[in-house]
C-alpha positions as CSV (number, residue, x, y, z in Angstrom):
1,M,-73.3,68.8,-24.3
2,T,-75.1,66.5,-26.6
3,D,-74.8,64.8,-30.2
4,Q,-78.8,63.6,-30.2
5,Q,-80.2,64.0,-32.4
6,L,-83.5,65.3,-31.7
7,L,-86.9,66.8,-33.9
8,A,-87.5,70.8,-33.4
9,R,-90.6,72.1,-34.7
10,A,-92.2,75.3,-35.9
11,E,-95.8,76.7,-35.0
12,H,-97.6,79.7,-35.6
13,D,-99.3,81.4,-32.9
14,T,-98.8,85.5,-33.6
15,D,-95.4,85.0,-34.5
16,W,-93.3,81.9,-35.8
17,H,-91.8,79.6,-32.3
18,V,-89.7,77.0,-32.9
19,Y,-89.5,74.2,-29.9
20,I,-87.1,71.6,-28.6
21,D,-88.0,68.8,-26.7
22,C,-84.7,69.0,-25.1
23,P,-83.3,65.3,-23.0
24,E,-80.8,66.8,-21.0
25,Q,-82.7,71.0,-20.4
26,G,-85.9,69.7,-21.0
27,P,-89.0,71.8,-23.4
28,L,-87.1,74.3,-25.4
29,G,-88.7,77.7,-26.8
30,F,-87.5,80.1,-29.3
31,C,-89.5,82.9,-31.4
32,A,-87.9,84.1,-34.7
33,E,-90.0,87.2,-34.4
34,H,-91.1,86.6,-37.9
35,G,-94.5,85.7,-39.0
36,G,-97.1,88.5,-38.0
37,D,-100.8,87.6,-38.4
38,E,-103.9,89.2,-39.2
39,V,-107.7,89.3,-40.4
40,D,-109.0,91.6,-42.1
41,L,-112.2,92.9,-40.5
42,E,-114.2,92.4,-43.9
43,T,-114.0,89.2,-44.9
44,G,-113.3,87.5,-41.5
45,E,-110.5,86.3,-43.9
46,Y,-107.0,85.0,-41.1
47,R,-103.4,85.9,-42.8
48,C,-100.0,85.3,-41.4
49,D,-97.0,85.5,-43.1
50,P,-95.2,82.5,-44.4
51,F,-92.4,80.4,-42.6
52,D,-88.6,80.9,-42.7
53,P,-86.5,77.7,-43.0
54,D,-83.5,80.2,-43.2
55,L,-84.5,83.1,-40.2
56,A,-85.7,79.4,-37.8
57,S,-82.1,78.3,-38.2
58,R,-80.2,81.3,-37.5
59,V,-82.5,81.6,-34.1
60,L,-82.0,77.9,-32.9
61,A,-78.3,78.6,-34.1
62,K,-78.0,82.0,-32.3
63,A,-79.2,79.9,-28.9
64,G,-76.4,76.6,-29.9
65,W,-78.7,73.9,-31.9
66,L,-77.0,73.1,-35.9
67,A,-81.0,71.7,-37.7
68,G,-80.8,69.9,-40.5
69,E,-83.3,70.7,-44.3
70,W,-86.9,71.7,-43.1
71,R,-89.9,69.7,-44.1
72,R,-93.8,69.3,-42.9
73,P,-94.3,66.3,-41.1
74,V,-95.2,63.5,-41.9
75,E,-98.6,62.1,-40.6
76,G,-98.9,61.3,-36.8
77,E,-95.3,62.9,-35.5
78,D,-97.0,66.3,-34.6
79,E,-99.7,67.3,-34.8
80,Y,-99.1,71.2,-33.8
81,A,-96.1,71.8,-35.9
82,A,-96.4,73.0,-40.0
83,W,-93.2,72.6,-40.1
84,V,-89.8,70.1,-38.9
85,A,-86.3,69.4,-38.8
86,P,-83.9,67.4,-37.5
87,V,-81.6,69.0,-34.9
88,V,-78.3,68.8,-33.1
89,R,-76.7,70.6,-30.1
90,V,-72.9,72.5,-30.8
91,E,-71.5,75.3,-29.6
92,A,-74.1,78.5,-30.0
93,V,-72.9,81.2,-32.9
């Protein structure tokens, strides 16, 4: 258990996933089970469901992580993340 603040990152790959690089447990990944994507076969347009920060925070809470406010990453912070939030380890709820 740590009270060290880390950064969670949300990425989209067929649906939304949240990742944490935990120094004690190694890389952790959680599926938000939201955000299906599709390609319009006539136009080729790619669409996906928008990111849901409340859902991502609930997924992390079930695994024992408390997420702060989600925001867009600043340049150079994470090249793959669409959203990031500070997180701390807590008891699973």
